[in-house]
C-alpha positions as CSV (number, residue, x, y, z in Angstrom):
1,M,40.7,122.8,71.7
2,T,41.0,125.7,71.0
3,D,37.7,128.6,71.5
4,K,37.5,130.4,68.2
5,T,36.2,133.4,69.6
6,Q,39.2,134.2,71.3
7,I,41.2,134.3,67.9
8,P,41.6,137.8,66.5
9,H,40.0,138.1,63.2
10,W,38.1,140.4,60.9
11,E,34.4,140.8,59.3
12,H,32.7,143.4,57.3
13,F,29.3,144.3,58.0
14,E,26.4,146.0,55.9
15,H,25.7,149.2,55.4
16,K,23.8,150.8,52.9
17,A,25.9,151.8,50.0
18,D,29.5,151.6,51.9
19,I,31.2,149.0,54.0
20,G,31.5,148.3,57.2
21,I,34.7,147.4,58.8
22,R,35.3,145.1,62.0
23,G,38.0,144.2,64.0
24,I,37.4,141.3,67.1
25,A,40.9,140.2,69.2
26,P,41.7,139.8,72.9
27,T,43.7,143.2,72.9
28,L,42.7,146.6,71.7
29,A,46.0,146.7,69.1
30,Q,44.7,143.2,67.8
31,A,41.5,144.5,67.1
32,F,43.2,147.6,65.5
33,E,45.2,145.6,63.3
34,Q,42.5,143.1,62.5
35,A,40.2,146.5,61.3
36,A,42.9,147.5,59.2
37,L,43.1,144.1,57.5
38,A,39.0,144.3,57.4
39,M,40.0,147.6,54.8
40,T,42.6,146.2,52.8
41,S,40.0,143.0,52.1
42,V,37.2,145.8,51.0
43,I,40.2,146.5,48.3
44,C,41.3,143.4,47.0
45,D,42.3,139.5,48.7
46,P,45.3,140.2,51.2
47,D,46.7,136.9,50.7
48,L,47.9,138.4,47.3
49,I,49.8,140.7,49.0
50,L,53.7,140.4,49.6
51,E,55.4,142.2,53.1
52,H,58.1,144.0,50.3
53,Q,58.1,147.3,52.2
54,S,57.0,148.9,55.7
55,V,55.8,152.1,56.5
56,E,55.7,153.7,60.0
57,V,52.6,155.2,61.0
58,S,51.7,157.5,64.1
59,C,48.3,158.9,65.6
60,Q,47.8,160.4,68.9
61,A,44.0,161.6,69.5
62,D,42.2,162.6,72.7
63,D,39.5,159.8,72.5
64,I,40.2,155.9,71.7
65,E,37.6,156.1,68.9
66,F,39.3,159.1,66.9
67,L,42.3,157.4,67.6
68,F,40.6,154.0,65.4
69,L,39.5,156.5,63.2
70,D,43.1,158.3,62.4
71,W,44.8,154.8,62.1
72,I,42.2,153.8,59.5
73,N,42.6,157.0,57.5
74,E,45.8,157.4,58.2
75,L,46.5,154.0,56.1
76,I,44.0,155.4,53.7
77,Y,46.1,158.4,52.9
78,L,49.6,155.9,52.8
79,M,47.6,153.7,50.3
80,A,46.7,156.7,48.1
81,V,49.6,158.7,48.0
82,K,52.4,156.1,48.1
83,G,50.6,153.5,46.0
84,L,50.5,150.8,48.6
85,L,48.6,147.9,49.5
86,F,49.2,146.2,53.0
87,K,49.3,142.9,54.2
88,R,50.1,142.9,57.5
89,F,49.9,145.8,60.7
90,Q,51.8,145.5,64.5
91,V,50.3,148.1,66.4
92,V,50.6,149.7,70.0
93,I,48.8,152.2,71.9
94,N,49.9,153.4,74.7
95,G,47.3,155.9,76.3
96,K,46.4,158.2,73.7
97,T,48.9,157.4,71.1
98,L,50.1,154.1,68.4
99,I,52.8,153.5,66.6
100,A,52.6,151.0,64.3
101,K,54.3,149.1,61.4
102,A,52.3,148.7,58.3
103,S,53.9,145.9,55.8
104,G,53.2,145.4,51.8
105,E,53.5,146.3,48.8
106,P,52.8,148.8,45.4
107,T,49.6,148.2,44.3
108,D,50.0,146.7,41.0
109,P,46.4,146.1,39.3
110,A,47.1,143.2,37.4
111,K,48.0,141.2,39.9
112,H,45.7,142.5,43.1
113,Q,42.7,143.4,40.6
114,P,41.5,146.1,43.1
115,A,37.7,146.1,43.6
116,V,37.4,149.7,44.9
117,E,39.0,152.8,46.4
118,I,38.5,154.0,50.0
119,K,37.9,157.4,50.4
120,G,38.1,157.6,54.2
121,A,37.0,156.3,57.6
122,T,33.6,157.7,59.0
123,L,31.9,158.4,61.9
124,T,29.2,156.1,61.0
125,E,29.0,153.1,63.3
126,L,32.1,154.5,65.0
127,A,32.6,152.1,67.8
128,V,35.6,151.0,70.2
129,R,34.7,149.1,73.3
130,K,35.1,145.8,74.7
131,T,32.4,143.4,74.2
132,K,30.4,140.9,76.6
133,D,32.8,138.3,76.1
134,G,35.7,140.4,77.1
135,L,36.9,140.6,73.2
136,W,37.7,144.2,71.7
137,L,36.2,145.8,68.6
138,A,37.0,148.3,66.6
139,Q,35.1,149.2,63.6
140,C,33.3,152.2,61.4
141,V,32.1,152.3,57.9
142,V,34.1,153.3,54.8
143,D,33.3,155.3,52.3
144,V,34.1,153.7,48.9
């Protein structure tokens, strides 16, 4: 029997008018991936997104929390500028550098029915840490 707490997953958490996104996984990179998926799910159902296009993403920061914040904000920027929604993320973190591939497709309002537009990731509730269960947690509140 598989221990479901060890499976990478994402969730939302309540925060006044905005929305918290959280990724939880056995590895730091997977936690970043799951948090990005949580962000996508704020906008629309990720199951509606096909993987037709991929973009490369790279970020660098002096601190792991700011690396996470830069990661989420870079995805928000790419969604806005390129008109894409992302479904799958492949993240590699090496020290202070993140290199990733985000896959998805152009936004189609009729198909995806976007609920909100995310303006940016905030410092509110920002945390990247290991939990007492030994899993990685990456979270922040996104401004909608």
